[in-house]
C-alpha positions, 0 to 999 in steps of 0.5 A: 487516425489511420496508421499511415497518418500516425506514421507520418506524424511520428516521422515529422516529430523525428525529422522536424527541422527537415520537414518544416523546411520542406513545408516552407519551400513548398509554400515559396514554390506556390507563391512563385508560381502564382506570382509568375502567373500574374506577371504573365497576365501583364502585372509588374513583378512587384505588384504580382508578388503583393497580389500573390501574398494577398491571395494566399494570406498570412504565411505564418498562419499557413505554416502553423496550419501545415504543422498542425496537420503534419504533427501532434499539435495538441500534445505540442501545445500542452507541452509548451503550456507546461513549460511556460507554467514551469517558468512562471512558477520558477520566477515566483519561488516564494508563492510556489514554495508556500503552495507546495509545502502547504499541500505536502503537509496535508497530503503527507499526513493523510497518506501516512494515516490512510496507510496505517488504516489500510494495513492495520484495520482493513487488511491487517494480516496476510493470512487466508480467510482472516475475517473468519478466524476466531479464538475462544475466550472464557470470561469470569462473570463475577469480574469487571475486568475485560478479557479472559482465559484464551489459553487451554491445556492440550487435552482441553484444546483437543476437546474443543477441537473435536466437539465443536461444529462451527470451525472448518479447522483449528490451530494452536499456538503457545507462548515460548522462549527458547535459548539459542546457542549460536556460539558459546553464549546462549541467547533468548529468542521468541520461539512460539510453539505451534500445532503442525497444521499452523502454516497450512491453516494460515495459508501463507507459503514460505518465502524460502524453503517450505512450511512445517507440516504434520509429518514434521512432528511424527515420532521418527521425524527430525526436529525442525523450525521455521524462521521469520524474515526479520530474524533471517535478515538480522542474524543471517544477513539474508543468506539463502544457505540458512536452509538446512542449518541446525539451530540448537534451541533449548539443547534440541538441534532443529533444522531450519526448513523455511523462511517466512515472508516479511509480513508474516509476523505471527506472534512476533516470532523469531522462529516457530517450533511445530509440536504435537498435542498429546492428551497425556501432557497433563496441565503443565505449561505450555498451554495453547490458544485455539484459533479456529476458521469459522465455516462459511455460512455460519452466523457468529451468534449461532457459532457462539451459542454452539461453542458455549454449549461445548464450554458448559460441558467441558466445565464439568470435566475441567472444573479447576479452570472454570469459575462458578459463573462464566461467559464464553465469547468468540473473539475475532482474530483481527479485532483482538489484535487491532480492535482497541486501536480502531476508534483512535485510528479513525479519529486520527484519519478524520483529523488529517482529512480535515487538515488536507481540506484546509490545505487545499482551501488555502492553496486555492485561495493563494491561486485565486489571489495570484490570478487577480494579480495577473490580470494585466498579463491575462488581458494582454494575452487575450488581446493578442488573440489567446482563446479563453480555453487556452488561458484556462488550460494554462492556469490548470497546468500551473495548478497541476505542477503545484499539485504534483510537486506537493504530492511528491513531497507529501509522499516523502513526508508520509514515509517519514511519518510512518516510521514515527507511527510504527514506533508509537503504535503499541506492539502485541504478541498477536501479530500487531508488531508493525514494521516498515515492511508491514505498512506501505504507502 
């Protein structure tokens, strides 16, 4: 279709009434000219008019053919069929309501469940290289209990950091609650201690301000902290002037240097406090969990073997922290946070998938039964000249309207279902605390 023809069709759509009148006037002109030509050959006026109309054929077909050439007839026909389908469904409210509600339940359940799978299992965190993040776990071989020790005193942490050959970089995080005194009444908030490279390690930029850096823990630097998005919204109403504000945490004034994005909920913190690790800190709390980013190309089995050699060496140095017989394992950060939900979530996904198939089968049965009840209508339309593909298109559009309404209502059901799932799913200190900003449809 040339540009000129496209412009002509758009002009016809904009000035439809005037263009149709011009076509009709032109058709009448041709009829008059033909009729006058026949009269000049000796025919009567009435006979010449009949002959001219017979010569040109059905005037309605002429008009439709002319409109098809000058307009977007294909789109107009689809629009007419869509409008007719909407009227048909509106005149059958019981059938339409049952079909839409059935589809909405199946689509809503499947959408909500897949949203959880996508956000919790497939892409659980916003952190960079999340599939290469591992922690070290020391397990007592004599115990049948799962898990083990994953927290290390600063000196042991630094030994693992310096002696391993499998991590590009490591960071540490320690459990900590701090007393915040916004006014006269102190309040306990979750303020985990992190090594100064933690935010660079996780690879997430600040939403507001900047992240903490190693320069923030130097001897001459002022104490700082980084605030979580939820804490910023709930306690400061999202005020951007929070940057530079001083929070008194455990009697230490700390300047807020940044606010993290909504999905950054590492260790469910309210604020993060960067601290340096020193060997002279002794073995008193806080201890730190080591999180390492495995080098590219290193196999997990080879990495675990190398870490085990380091652990056997350190066991002789820190005898009081190692049982006589122990195992060392590298635990994926993603698996440690959400691995225990995996089987349950996939089972639920299979269940809602089956529910969606049942819903689709039920709606298909309803549509087939409805077509059987409309045999007379379809026979009349066929008798009036409707092509089989036009009837199929009409039924297809009616089904499409039902599917669209079911999907729209299903998304609303999914949103409500997600709010329930967010409250039901367990919360974990390793970033599995889910919220509406974490799970999206």
